[in-house]
Structures are given as structure tokens and as C-alpha cells.
All heavy atoms as a GROMACS GRO file, in nm:
protein
  576
    1MET      N    1   0.082  -0.117   0.002
    1MET     CA    2   0.002   0.001   0.000
    1MET      C    3   0.090   0.125   0.000
    1MET      O    4   0.178   0.135   0.077
    1MET     CB    5  -0.086  -0.006   0.127
    1MET     CG    6  -0.229   0.024   0.098
    1MET     SD    7  -0.317   0.039   0.254
    1MET     CE    8  -0.453  -0.068   0.215
    2GLY      N    9   0.056   0.215  -0.079
    2GLY     CA   10   0.130   0.345  -0.085
    2GLY      C   11   0.085   0.442   0.019
    2GLY      O   12  -0.015   0.422   0.085
    3GLU      N   13   0.171   0.545   0.038
    3GLU     CA   14   0.137   0.646   0.141
    3GLU      C   15   0.021   0.733   0.096
    3GLU      O   16   0.002   0.758  -0.024
    3GLU     CB   17   0.259   0.732   0.164
    3GLU     CG   18   0.369   0.663   0.241
    3GLU     CD   19   0.484   0.758   0.273
    3GLU    OE1   20   0.450   0.869   0.310
    3GLU    OE2   21   0.598   0.712   0.269
    4MET      N   22  -0.061   0.770   0.191
    4MET     CA   23  -0.172   0.866   0.158
    4MET      C   24  -0.136   1.004   0.207
    4MET      O   25  -0.078   1.022   0.317
    4MET     CB   26  -0.290   0.816   0.237
    4MET     CG   27  -0.378   0.724   0.173
    4MET     SD   28  -0.513   0.712   0.297
    4MET     CE   29  -0.632   0.642   0.206
    5ALA      N   30  -0.180   1.098   0.131
    5ALA     CA   31  -0.161   1.240   0.177
    5ALA      C   32  -0.282   1.271   0.269
    5ALA      O   33  -0.398   1.238   0.238
    5ALA     CB   34  -0.162   1.331   0.053
    6VAL      N   35  -0.248   1.330   0.378
    6VAL     CA   36  -0.350   1.369   0.470
    6VAL      C   37  -0.364   1.523   0.476
    6VAL      O   38  -0.267   1.591   0.497
    6VAL     CB   39  -0.313   1.319   0.616
    6VAL    CG1   40  -0.418   1.365   0.722
    6VAL    CG2   41  -0.306   1.169   0.616
    7ALA      N   42  -0.480   1.566   0.451
    7ALA     CA   43  -0.506   1.712   0.453
    7ALA      C   44  -0.588   1.739   0.584
    7ALA      O   45  -0.696   1.703   0.598
    7ALA     CB   46  -0.594   1.751   0.332
    8PRO      N   47  -0.518   1.809   0.676
    8PRO     CA   48  -0.584   1.840   0.804
    8PRO      C   49  -0.706   1.937   0.780
    8PRO      O   50  -0.697   2.023   0.694
    8PRO     CB   51  -0.481   1.903   0.892
    8PRO     CG   52  -0.375   1.949   0.796
    8PRO     CD   53  -0.381   1.859   0.677
    9LYS      N   54  -0.809   1.920   0.860
    9LYS     CA   55  -0.924   2.007   0.846
    9LYS      C   56  -0.918   2.110   0.953
    9LYS      O   57  -0.888   2.078   1.068
    9LYS     CB   58  -1.050   1.927   0.861
    9LYS     CG   59  -1.072   1.828   0.750
    9LYS     CD   60  -1.206   1.758   0.765
    9LYS     CE   61  -1.220   1.658   0.655
    9LYS     NZ   62  -1.346   1.586   0.665
   10LYS      N   63  -0.936   2.231   0.917
   10LYS     CA   64  -0.934   2.343   1.011
   10LYS      C   65  -1.075   2.359   1.069
   10LYS      O   66  -1.174   2.356   0.995
   10LYS     CB   67  -0.890   2.479   0.944
   10LYS     CG   68  -0.748   2.497   0.943
   10LYS     CD   69  -0.721   2.644   0.918
   10LYS     CE   70  -0.595   2.668   0.994
   10LYS     NZ   71  -0.548   2.799   1.002
   11LEU      N   72  -1.083   2.364   1.199
   11LEU     CA   73  -1.210   2.381   1.269
   11LEU      C   74  -1.213   2.510   1.344
   11LEU      O   75  -1.113   2.548   1.406
   11LEU     CB   76  -1.233   2.266   1.369
   11LEU     CG   77  -1.227   2.126   1.315
   11LEU    CD1   78  -1.238   2.020   1.430
   11LEU    CD2   79  -1.338   2.102   1.213
   12ASP      N   80  -1.323   2.581   1.339
   12ASP     CA   81  -1.344   2.698   1.418
   12ASP      C   82  -1.422   2.667   1.536
   12ASP      O   83  -1.547   2.671   1.541
   12ASP     CB   84  -1.411   2.808   1.329
   12ASP     CG   85  -1.429   2.939   1.409
   12ASP    OD1   86  -1.350   2.963   1.502
   12ASP    OD2   87  -1.515   3.016   1.364
   13VAL      N   88  -1.350   2.620   1.643
   13VAL     CA   89  -1.418   2.575   1.768
   13VAL      C   90  -1.365   2.654   1.883
   13VAL      O   91  -1.254   2.715   1.882
   13VAL     CB   92  -1.398   2.425   1.789
   13VAL    CG1   93  -1.462   2.341   1.686
   13VAL    CG2   94  -1.249   2.394   1.805
   14HIS      N   95  -1.447   2.660   1.990
   14HIS     CA   96  -1.414   2.737   2.112
   14HIS      C   97  -1.445   2.653   2.228
   14HIS      O   98  -1.522   2.555   2.224
   14HIS     CB   99  -1.497   2.864   2.112
   14HIS     CG  100  -1.478   2.950   1.995
   14HIS    ND1  101  -1.541   2.931   1.877
   14HIS    CD2  102  -1.400   3.060   1.977
   14HIS    CE1  103  -1.504   3.021   1.787
   14HIS    NE2  104  -1.414   3.104   1.851
   15ASP      N  105  -1.381   2.685   2.346
   15ASP     CA  106  -1.404   2.614   2.463
   15ASP      C  107  -1.559   2.608   2.494
   15ASP      O  108  -1.627   2.704   2.483
   15ASP     CB  109  -1.332   2.694   2.579
   15ASP     CG  110  -1.349   2.624   2.715
   15ASP    OD1  111  -1.382   2.505   2.724
   15ASP    OD2  112  -1.328   2.692   2.816
   16GLY      N  113  -1.599   2.488   2.523
   16GLY     CA  114  -1.745   2.470   2.552
   16GLY      C  115  -1.822   2.411   2.434
   16GLY      O  116  -1.934   2.370   2.456
   17ASP      N  117  -1.761   2.416   2.316
   17ASP     CA  118  -1.832   2.362   2.199
   17ASP      C  119  -1.840   2.208   2.206
   17ASP      O  120  -1.760   2.146   2.272
   17ASP     CB  121  -1.761   2.401   2.070
   17ASP     CG  122  -1.779   2.552   2.029
   17ASP    OD1  123  -1.861   2.616   2.091
   17ASP    OD2  124  -1.708   2.592   1.940
   18VAL      N  125  -1.936   2.157   2.141
   18VAL     CA  126  -1.947   2.008   2.121
   18VAL      C  127  -1.933   1.979   1.973
   18VAL      O  128  -2.000   2.044   1.893
   18VAL     CB  129  -2.081   1.951   2.176
   18VAL    CG1  130  -2.095   1.807   2.152
   18VAL    CG2  131  -2.092   1.985   2.328
   19VAL      N  132  -1.845   1.884   1.938
   19VAL     CA  133  -1.826   1.844   1.800
   19VAL      C  134  -1.855   1.696   1.785
   19VAL      O  135  -1.846   1.622   1.882
   19VAL     CB  136  -1.683   1.876   1.748
   19VAL    CG1  137  -1.655   2.025   1.749
   19VAL    CG2  138  -1.580   1.802   1.826
   20GLU      N  139  -1.900   1.661   1.664
   20GLU     CA  140  -1.924   1.512   1.636
   20GLU      C  141  -1.827   1.471   1.528
   20GLU      O  142  -1.816   1.536   1.421
   20GLU     CB  143  -2.067   1.499   1.594
   20GLU     CG  144  -2.105   1.348   1.580
   20GLU     CD  145  -2.257   1.328   1.561
   20GLU    OE1  146  -2.334   1.395   1.627
   20GLU    OE2  147  -2.287   1.250   1.476
   21ILE      N  148  -1.759   1.359   1.548
   21ILE     CA  149  -1.667   1.304   1.464
   21ILE      C  150  -1.705   1.153   1.452
   21ILE      O  151  -1.702   1.085   1.551
   21ILE     CB  152  -1.520   1.321   1.504
   21ILE    CG1  153  -1.487   1.474   1.521
   21ILE    CG2  154  -1.429   1.254   1.407
   21ILE    CD1  155  -1.355   1.499   1.588
   22ALA      N  156  -1.730   1.115   1.326
   22ALA     CA  157  -1.764   0.973   1.302
   22ALA      C  158  -1.871   0.923   1.399
   22ALA      O  159  -1.857   0.809   1.448
   22ALA     CB  160  -1.636   0.885   1.305
   23GLY      N  161  -1.975   0.998   1.422
   23GLY     CA  162  -2.081   0.961   1.509
   23GLY      C  163  -2.061   0.966   1.658
   23GLY      O  164  -2.146   0.933   1.737
   24ARG      N  165  -1.943   1.019   1.700
   24ARG     CA  166  -1.910   1.030   1.837
   24ARG      C  167  -1.905   1.175   1.876
   24ARG      O  168  -1.849   1.251   1.799
   24ARG     CB  169  -1.784   0.958   1.879
   24ARG     CG  170  -1.792   0.810   1.861
   24ARG     CD  171  -1.670   0.743   1.911
   24ARG     NE  172  -1.678   0.598   1.895
   24ARG     CZ  173  -1.593   0.515   1.942
   24ARG    NH1  174  -1.488   0.554   2.003
   24ARG    NH2  175  -1.615   0.384   1.926
   25ARG      N  176  -1.957   1.210   1.995
   25ARG     CA  177  -1.955   1.352   2.036
   25ARG      C  178  -1.839   1.375   2.131
   25ARG      O  179  -1.805   1.292   2.215
   25ARG     CB  180  -2.086   1.380   2.106
   25ARG     CG  181  -2.206   1.375   2.012
   25ARG     CD  182  -2.333   1.396   2.079
   25ARG     NE  183  -2.334   1.541   2.102
   25ARG     CZ  184  -2.436   1.605   2.156
   25ARG    NH1  185  -2.546   1.542   2.195
   25ARG    NH2  186  -2.432   1.733   2.176
   26TYR      N  187  -1.783   1.501   2.115
   26TYR     CA  188  -1.668   1.537   2.200
   26TYR      C  189  -1.688   1.678   2.246
   26TYR      O  190  -1.740   1.765   2.172
   26TYR     CB  191  -1.533   1.533   2.113
   26TYR     CG  192  -1.501   1.394   2.065
   26TYR    CD1  193  -1.550   1.347   1.945
   26TYR    CD2  194  -1.421   1.311   2.141
   26TYR    CE1  195  -1.516   1.222   1.900
   26TYR    CE2  196  -1.392   1.188   2.103
   26TYR     CZ  197  -1.442   1.138   1.978
   26TYR     OH  198  -1.410   1.010   1.938
   27ASP      N  199  -1.645   1.707   2.374
   27ASP     CA  200  -1.649   1.837   2.428
   27ASP      C  201  -1.511   1.904   2.392
   27ASP      O  202  -1.405   1.838   2.403
   27ASP     CB  203  -1.662   1.838   2.579
   27ASP     CG  204  -1.793   1.797   2.625
   27ASP    OD1  205  -1.894   1.839   2.557
   27ASP    OD2  206  -1.802   1.723   2.726
   28VAL      N  207  -1.511   2.034   2.355
   28VAL     CA  208  -1.393   2.107   2.338
   28VAL      C  209  -1.354   2.178   2.465
   28VAL      O  210  -1.440   2.247   2.528
   28VAL     CB  211  -1.414   2.216   2.226
   28VAL    CG1  212  -1.285   2.298   2.201
   28VAL    CG2  213  -1.455   2.151   2.091
   29VAL      N  214  -1.237   2.140   2.519
   29VAL     CA  215  -1.195   2.187   2.651
   29VAL      C  216  -1.052   2.240   2.641
   29VAL      O  217  -0.973   2.204   2.553
   29VAL     CB  218  -1.204   2.074   2.759
   29VAL    CG1  219  -1.351   2.030   2.774
   29VAL    CG2  220  -1.115   1.959   2.717
   30PRO      N  221  -1.017   2.332   2.735
   30PRO     CA  222  -0.878   2.380   2.738
   30PRO      C  223  -0.774   2.270   2.775
   30PRO      O  224  -0.811   2.187   2.851
   30PRO     CB  225  -0.880   2.485   2.854
   30PRO     CG  226  -1.021   2.507   2.888
   30PRO     CD  227  -1.100   2.392   2.836
   31ASP      N  228  -0.661   2.278   2.717
   31ASP     CA  229  -0.555   2.187   2.755
   31ASP      C  230  -0.452   2.260   2.841
   31ASP      O  231  -0.469   2.377   2.872
   31ASP     CB  232  -0.490   2.125   2.630
   31ASP     CG  233  -0.415   2.224   2.542
   31ASP    OD1  234  -0.389   2.338   2.591
   31ASP    OD2  235  -0.373   2.185   2.432
   32ARG      N  236  -0.353   2.189   2.884
   32ARG     CA  237  -0.255   2.246   2.978
   32ARG      C  238  -0.162   2.343   2.915
   32ARG      O  239  -0.092   2.416   2.986
   32ARG     CB  240  -0.178   2.135   3.044
   32ARG     CG  241  -0.266   2.048   3.135
   32ARG     CD  242  -0.185   1.949   3.208
   32ARG     NE  243  -0.275   1.876   3.302
   32ARG     CZ  244  -0.262   1.749   3.334
   32ARG    NH1  245  -0.156   1.686   3.287
   32ARG    NH2  246  -0.344   1.695   3.414
   33GLN      N  247  -0.155   2.349   2.781
   33GLN     CA  248  -0.055   2.439   2.711
   33GLN      C  249  -0.129   2.566   2.669
   33GLN      O  250  -0.071   2.642   2.593
   33GLN     CB  251   0.001   2.368   2.597
   33GLN     CG  252   0.098   2.254   2.628
   33GLN     CD  253   0.025   2.128   2.668
   33GLN    OE1  254  -0.085   2.094   2.625
   33GLN    NE2  255   0.088   2.049   2.759
   34GLY      N  256  -0.254   2.584   2.704
   34GLY     CA  257  -0.322   2.710   2.666
   34GLY      C  258  -0.403   2.695   2.540
   34GLY      O  259  -0.458   2.786   2.491
   35GLY      N  260  -0.406   2.577   2.483
   35GLY     CA  261  -0.483   2.552   2.361
   35GLY      C  262  -0.613   2.479   2.392
   35GLY      O  263  -0.664   2.493   2.499
   36LEU      N  264  -0.665   2.409   2.294
   36LEU     CA  265  -0.784   2.337   2.313
   36LEU      C  266  -0.761   2.186   2.278
   36LEU      O  267  -0.674   2.152   2.202
   36LEU     CB  268  -0.899   2.383   2.223
   36LEU     CG  269  -0.940   2.532   2.247
   36LEU    CD1  270  -1.036   2.578   2.141
   36LEU    CD2  271  -1.007   2.543   2.380
   37THR      N  272  -0.840   2.098   2.339
   37THR     CA  273  -0.837   1.959   2.304
   37THR      C  274  -0.976   1.902   2.312
   37THR      O  275  -1.070   1.968   2.348
   37THR     CB  276  -0.744   1.883   2.412
   37THR    OG1  277  -0.725   1.750   2.365
   37THR    CG2  278  -0.810   1.878   2.552
   38LEU      N  279  -0.993   1.779   2.263
   38LEU     CA  280  -1.124   1.711   2.260
   38LEU      C  281  -1.124   1.604   2.370
   38LEU      O  282  -1.030   1.528   2.386
   38LEU     CB  283  -1.144   1.645   2.124
   38LEU     CG  284  -1.151   1.742   2.002
   38LEU    CD1  285  -1.166   1.663   1.881
   38LEU    CD2  286  -1.265   1.845   2.018
   39GLU      N  287  -1.237   1.591   2.438
   39GLU     CA  288  -1.263   1.489   2.530
   39GLU      C  289  -1.397   1.426   2.505
   39GLU      O  290  -1.488   1.498   2.460
   39GLU     CB  291  -1.268   1.543   2.677
   39GLU     CG  292  -1.129   1.591   2.733
   39GLU     CD  293  -1.136   1.633   2.876
   39GLU    OE1  294  -1.246   1.642   2.933
   39GLU    OE2  295  -1.024   1.668   2.930
   40PRO      N  296  -1.413   1.297   2.527
   40PRO     CA  297  -1.544   1.235   2.501
   40PRO      C  298  -1.654   1.317   2.575
   40PRO      O  299  -1.636   1.347   2.697
   40PRO     CB  300  -1.531   1.092   2.552
   40PRO     CG  301  -1.380   1.072   2.552
   40PRO     CD  302  -1.318   1.199   2.578
   41ALA      N  303  -1.760   1.346   2.510
   41ALA     CA  304  -1.869   1.420   2.571
   41ALA      C  305  -1.943   1.341   2.673
   41ALA      O  306  -1.963   1.218   2.658
   41ALA     CB  307  -1.966   1.472   2.462
   42ILE      N  308  -1.981   1.408   2.780
   42ILE     CA  309  -2.073   1.343   2.878
   42ILE      C  310  -2.210   1.355   2.822
   42ILE      O  311  -2.269   1.463   2.816
   42ILE     CB  312  -2.057   1.413   3.013
   42ILE    CG1  313  -1.912   1.400   3.061
   42ILE    CG2  314  -2.154   1.353   3.108
   42ILE    CD1  315  -1.884   1.472   3.189
   43THR      N  316  -2.268   1.242   2.784
   43THR     CA  317  -2.403   1.249   2.718
   43THR      C  318  -2.513   1.201   2.803
   43THR      O  319  -2.627   1.216   2.767
   43THR     CB  320  -2.398   1.165   2.586
   43THR    OG1  321  -2.361   1.031   2.627
   43THR    CG2  322  -2.294   1.214   2.489
   44VAL      N  323  -2.480   1.152   2.922
   44VAL     CA  324  -2.587   1.104   3.012
   44VAL      C  325  -2.578   1.188   3.141
   44VAL      O  326  -2.471   1.202   3.200
   44VAL     CB  327  -2.575   0.955   3.045
   44VAL    CG1  328  -2.677   0.916   3.143
   44VAL    CG2  329  -2.578   0.875   2.920
   45GLY      N  330  -2.685   1.258   3.173
   45GLY     CA  331  -2.687   1.342   3.294
   45GLY      C  332  -2.707   1.264   3.420
   45GLY      O  333  -2.741   1.143   3.419
   46VAL      N  334  -2.694   1.328   3.532
   46VAL     CA  335  -2.708   1.268   3.666
   46VAL      C  336  -2.846   1.214   3.683
   46VAL      O  337  -2.866   1.101   3.734
   46VAL     CB  338  -2.669   1.375   3.774
   46VAL    CG1  339  -2.702   1.319   3.909
   46VAL    CG2  340  -2.527   1.416   3.766
   47ASP      N  341  -2.945   1.289   3.643
   47ASP     CA  342  -3.084   1.241   3.659
   47ASP      C  343  -3.109   1.109   3.590
   47ASP      O  344  -3.173   1.021   3.638
   47ASP     CB  345  -3.184   1.348   3.613
   47ASP     CG  346  -3.187   1.470   3.705
   47ASP    OD1  347  -3.151   1.460   3.824
   47ASP    OD2  348  -3.222   1.576   3.657
   48GLU      N  349  -3.056   1.100   3.465
   48GLU     CA  350  -3.063   0.976   3.391
   48GLU      C  351  -2.995   0.859   3.452
   48GLU      O  352  -3.044   0.750   3.460
   48GLU     CB  353  -3.023   0.999   3.244
   48GLU     CG  354  -3.022   0.870   3.161
   48GLU     CD  355  -3.159   0.812   3.131
   48GLU    OE1  356  -3.257   0.878   3.158
   48GLU    OE2  357  -3.170   0.694   3.091
   49LEU      N  358  -2.877   0.884   3.505
   49LEU     CA  359  -2.800   0.781   3.573
   49LEU      C  360  -2.875   0.734   3.700
   49LEU      O  361  -2.882   0.610   3.721
   49LEU     CB  362  -2.659   0.833   3.610
   49LEU     CG  363  -2.565   0.846   3.501
   49LEU    CD1  364  -2.436   0.906   3.546
   49LEU    CD2  365  -2.535   0.712   3.427
   50ARG      N  366  -2.925   0.829   3.774
   50ARG     CA  367  -3.012   0.787   3.894
   50ARG      C  368  -3.136   0.700   3.849
   50ARG      O  369  -3.168   0.603   3.919
   50ARG     CB  370  -3.056   0.910   3.963
   50ARG     CG  371  -2.945   0.971   4.047
   50ARG     CD  372  -2.995   1.084   4.135
   50ARG     NE  373  -2.884   1.149   4.201
   50ARG     CZ  374  -2.865   1.280   4.195
   50ARG    NH1  375  -2.948   1.358   4.139
   50ARG    NH2  376  -2.762   1.331   4.256
   51ARG      N  377  -3.199   0.742   3.739
   51ARG     CA  378  -3.320   0.671   3.694
   51ARG      C  379  -3.277   0.526   3.656
   51ARG      O  380  -3.341   0.434   3.695
   51ARG     CB  381  -3.378   0.739   3.575
   51ARG     CG  382  -3.519   0.678   3.538
   51ARG     CD  383  -3.566   0.737   3.406
   51ARG     NE  384  -3.488   0.702   3.293
   51ARG     CZ  385  -3.473   0.581   3.237
   51ARG    NH1  386  -3.536   0.479   3.284
   51ARG    NH2  387  -3.397   0.563   3.130
   52ARG      N  388  -3.164   0.514   3.582
   52ARG     CA  389  -3.119   0.382   3.541
   52ARG      C  390  -3.085   0.287   3.654
   52ARG      O  391  -3.102   0.168   3.650
   52ARG     CB  392  -3.002   0.396   3.450
   52ARG     CG  393  -3.028   0.452   3.309
   52ARG     CD  394  -2.905   0.458   3.229
   52ARG     NE  395  -2.920   0.531   3.107
   52ARG     CZ  396  -2.820   0.552   3.019
   52ARG    NH1  397  -2.700   0.503   3.043
   52ARG    NH2  398  -2.840   0.622   2.913
   53HIS      N  399  -3.018   0.343   3.758
   53HIS     CA  400  -2.966   0.266   3.861
   53HIS      C  401  -3.049   0.269   3.989
   53HIS      O  402  -3.003   0.209   4.093
   53HIS     CB  403  -2.819   0.298   3.885
   53HIS     CG  404  -2.733   0.284   3.765
   53HIS    ND1  405  -2.688   0.163   3.724
   53HIS    CD2  406  -2.686   0.373   3.677
   53HIS    CE1  407  -2.619   0.175   3.609
   53HIS    NE2  408  -2.620   0.301   3.581
   54GLY      N  409  -3.160   0.337   3.987
   54GLY     CA  410  -3.245   0.333   4.106
   54GLY      C  411  -3.193   0.424   4.218
   54GLY      O  412  -3.237   0.402   4.331
   55GLY      N  413  -3.109   0.517   4.192
   55GLY     CA  414  -3.058   0.597   4.297
   55GLY      C  415  -3.147   0.720   4.325
   55GLY      O  416  -3.254   0.733   4.272
   56ARG      N  417  -3.096   0.802   4.419
   56ARG     CA  418  -3.175   0.926   4.454
   56ARG      C  419  -3.069   1.037   4.485
   56ARG      O  420  -2.953   1.006   4.510
   56ARG     CB  421  -3.262   0.907   4.573
   56ARG     CG  422  -3.183   0.868   4.696
   56ARG     CD  423  -3.275   0.864   4.819
   56ARG     NE  424  -3.202   0.819   4.938
   56ARG     CZ  425  -3.109   0.890   5.001
   56ARG    NH1  426  -3.072   1.010   4.966
   56ARG    NH2  427  -3.052   0.838   5.106
   57ALA      N  428  -3.114   1.158   4.486
   57ALA     CA  429  -3.025   1.264   4.519
   57ALA      C  430  -2.996   1.257   4.670
   57ALA      O  431  -3.074   1.226   4.748
   57ALA     CB  432  -3.088   1.399   4.485
   58PRO      N  433  -2.869   1.293   4.705
   58PRO     CA  434  -2.833   1.294   4.849
   58PRO      C  435  -2.907   1.408   4.922
   58PRO      O  436  -2.932   1.511   4.866
   58PRO     CB  437  -2.680   1.308   4.849
   58PRO     CG  438  -2.656   1.376   4.718
   58PRO     CD  439  -2.756   1.334   4.620
   59THR      N  440  -2.928   1.387   5.049
   59THR     CA  441  -2.987   1.489   5.134
   59THR      C  442  -2.875   1.585   5.167
   59THR      O  443  -2.756   1.551   5.162
   59THR     CB  444  -3.049   1.429   5.257
   59THR    OG1  445  -2.946   1.372   5.340
   59THR    CG2  446  -3.155   1.326   5.228
   60GLU      N  447  -2.910   1.705   5.220
   60GLU     CA  448  -2.810   1.798   5.264
   60GLU      C  449  -2.724   1.742   5.380
   60GLU      O  450  -2.606   1.759   5.385
   60GLU     CB  451  -2.874   1.931   5.309
   60GLU     CG  452  -2.918   2.010   5.188
   60GLU     CD  453  -2.957   2.151   5.230
   60GLU    OE1  454  -2.899   2.208   5.324
   60GLU    OE2  455  -3.048   2.200   5.169
   61GLN      N  456  -2.790   1.663   5.465
   61GLN     CA  457  -2.720   1.596   5.577
   61GLN      C  458  -2.612   1.500   5.524
   61GLN      O  459  -2.504   1.493   5.574
   61GLN     CB  460  -2.815   1.526   5.669
   61GLN     CG  461  -2.744   1.463   5.788
   61GLN     CD  462  -2.838   1.399   5.884
   61GLN    OE1  463  -2.964   1.419   5.877
   61GLN    NE2  464  -2.785   1.322   5.980
   62GLU      N  465  -2.647   1.418   5.423
   62GLU     CA  466  -2.555   1.322   5.369
   62GLU      C  467  -2.437   1.392   5.300
   62GLU      O  468  -2.323   1.346   5.313
   62GLU     CB  469  -2.628   1.230   5.264
   62GLU     CG  470  -2.725   1.134   5.326
   62GLU     CD  471  -2.814   1.067   5.226
   62GLU    OE1  472  -2.843   1.121   5.120
   62GLU    OE2  473  -2.850   0.950   5.252
   63ILE      N  474  -2.464   1.500   5.231
   63ILE     CA  475  -2.357   1.581   5.173
   63ILE      C  476  -2.265   1.638   5.276
   63ILE      O  477  -2.142   1.621   5.268
   63ILE     CB  478  -2.417   1.691   5.082
   63ILE    CG1  479  -2.486   1.632   4.965
   63ILE    CG2  480  -2.298   1.784   5.039
   63ILE    CD1  481  -2.564   1.732   4.880
   64ALA      N  482  -2.321   1.695   5.385
   64ALA     CA  483  -2.241   1.745   5.495
   64ALA      C  484  -2.155   1.640   5.558
   64ALA      O  485  -2.041   1.667   5.591
   64ALA     CB  486  -2.332   1.813   5.593
   65GLU      N  487  -2.210   1.521   5.570
   65GLU     CA  488  -2.129   1.415   5.634
   65GLU      C  489  -2.021   1.363   5.548
   65GLU      O  490  -1.908   1.331   5.590
   65GLU     CB  491  -2.225   1.295   5.668
   65GLU     CG  492  -2.320   1.326   5.781
   65GLU     CD  493  -2.431   1.219   5.797
   65GLU    OE1  494  -2.433   1.126   5.719
   65GLU    OE2  495  -2.513   1.234   5.887
   66GLN      N  496  -2.042   1.359   5.411
   66GLN     CA  497  -1.943   1.315   5.320
   66GLN      C  498  -1.839   1.419   5.283
   66GLN      O  499  -1.726   1.388   5.250
   66GLN     CB  500  -2.008   1.257   5.191
   66GLN     CG  501  -2.106   1.146   5.223
   66GLN     CD  502  -2.071   1.020   5.147
   66GLN    OE1  503  -1.990   1.021   5.056
   66GLN    NE2  504  -2.137   0.912   5.189
   67LEU      N  505  -1.878   1.545   5.286
   67LEU     CA  506  -1.787   1.652   5.249
   67LEU      C  507  -1.777   1.758   5.360
   67LEU      O  508  -1.820   1.876   5.345
   67LEU     CB  509  -1.837   1.719   5.126
   67LEU     CG  510  -1.866   1.631   5.003
   67LEU    CD1  511  -1.942   1.698   4.890
   67LEU    CD2  512  -1.736   1.574   4.952
   68PRO      N  513  -1.727   1.718   5.475
   68PRO     CA  514  -1.726   1.812   5.589
   68PRO      C  515  -1.648   1.938   5.558
   68PRO      O  516  -1.542   1.933   5.495
   68PRO     CB  517  -1.657   1.731   5.702
   68PRO     CG  518  -1.587   1.623   5.632
   68PRO     CD  519  -1.654   1.594   5.505
   69GLY      N  520  -1.698   2.052   5.607
   69GLY     CA  521  -1.630   2.179   5.584
   69GLY      C  522  -1.652   2.246   5.452
   69GLY      O  523  -1.604   2.354   5.431
   70LEU      N  524  -1.718   2.179   5.358
   70LEU     CA  525  -1.732   2.235   5.221
   70LEU      C  526  -1.865   2.318   5.206
   70LEU      O  527  -1.879   2.391   5.112
   70LEU     CB  528  -1.728   2.131   5.118
   70LEU     CG  529  -1.591   2.066   5.105
   70LEU    CD1  530  -1.594   1.960   4.990
   70LEU    CD2  531  -1.481   2.165   5.076
   71LEU      N  532  -1.956   2.296   5.300
   71LEU     CA  533  -2.091   2.373   5.291
   71LEU      C  534  -2.085   2.488   5.388
   71LEU      O  535  -2.031   2.477   5.498
   71LEU     CB  536  -2.206   2.279   5.327
   71LEU     CG  537  -2.227   2.159   5.231
   71LEU    CD1  538  -2.346   2.077   5.277
   71LEU    CD2  539  -2.252   2.211   5.092
   72ALA      N  540  -2.143   2.602   5.346
   72ALA     CA  541  -2.152   2.714   5.435
   72ALA      C  542  -2.244   2.678   5.551
   72ALA      O  543  -2.350   2.618   5.529
   72ALA     CB  544  -2.202   2.837   5.358
   73PRO      N  545  -2.204   2.722   5.674
   73PRO     CA  546  -2.288   2.684   5.787
   73PRO      C  547  -2.430   2.748   5.789
   73PRO      O  548  -2.523   2.700   5.854
   73PRO     CB  549  -2.208   2.739   5.908
   73PRO     CG  550  -2.113   2.838   5.852
   73PRO     CD  551  -2.096   2.799   5.706
   74ASP      N  552  -2.450   2.853   5.709
   74ASP     CA  553  -2.586   2.916   5.713
   74ASP      C  554  -2.667   2.864   5.599
   74ASP      O  555  -2.780   2.912   5.581
   74ASP     CB  556  -2.566   3.070   5.688
   74ASP     CG  557  -2.496   3.105   5.565
   74ASP    OD1  558  -2.460   3.014   5.490
   74ASP    OD2  559  -2.475   3.223   5.547
   75GLY      N  560  -2.625   2.759   5.529
   75GLY     CA  561  -2.705   2.694   5.424
   75GLY      C  562  -2.712   2.775   5.299
   75GLY      O  563  -2.792   2.748   5.213
   76GLU      N  564  -2.622   2.877   5.278
   76GLU     CA  565  -2.626   2.950   5.159
   76GLU      C  566  -2.524   2.911   5.055
   76GLU      O  567  -2.469   2.990   4.989
   76GLU     CB  568  -2.608   3.102   5.196
   76GLU     CG  569  -2.725   3.162   5.268
   76GLU     CD  570  -2.704   3.311   5.286
   76GLU    OE1  571  -2.619   3.370   5.218
   76GLU    OE2  572  -2.780   3.365   5.372
   77GLY      N  573  -2.498   2.786   5.045
   77GLY     CA  574  -2.425   2.746   4.941
   77GLY      C  575  -2.304   2.699   4.912
   77GLY      O  576  -2.229   2.680   4.836
   0.00000   0.00000   0.00000
């Protein structure tokens, strides 16, 4: 087989965009060098995962117990 010439495609994408390549979706995210890179898109949300696996949202008490010190003591966030 002979060598093939590859012509790169220029894309006008920005941080936060979603692109589809060969039927797969990717998020455009910043890389460590100040440029952009592609990561597999998260296509299933938390609500859908909970529905599929029978889970529920944690209570504020459960969150406070699992993540001590991360919640404001006045409940504002």
C-alpha cells in the first residue's frame, strides 16, 4: 500500500463547543498548554443515571457528612 496524503481540516471551535466526529460526540476543553483539546462528551446526565440505577439525590445531611467543611454553615451554598 502506498502512502496517503493527509489534509488536516481546520475547525473554528471554542471552549465549551461540542463536535461530532464519526458519530461520536466530543467536548472542546482547554488543555494544559493554553490551547484546546477534545474529550469524550458526557452524554448522560445525573438524573438519567439515577433513573437507570435506582438512586436518589443525596440529602443535605448526607452531603455534609461526606464533604465536611465544604458547605456554608448558614445553608447559603
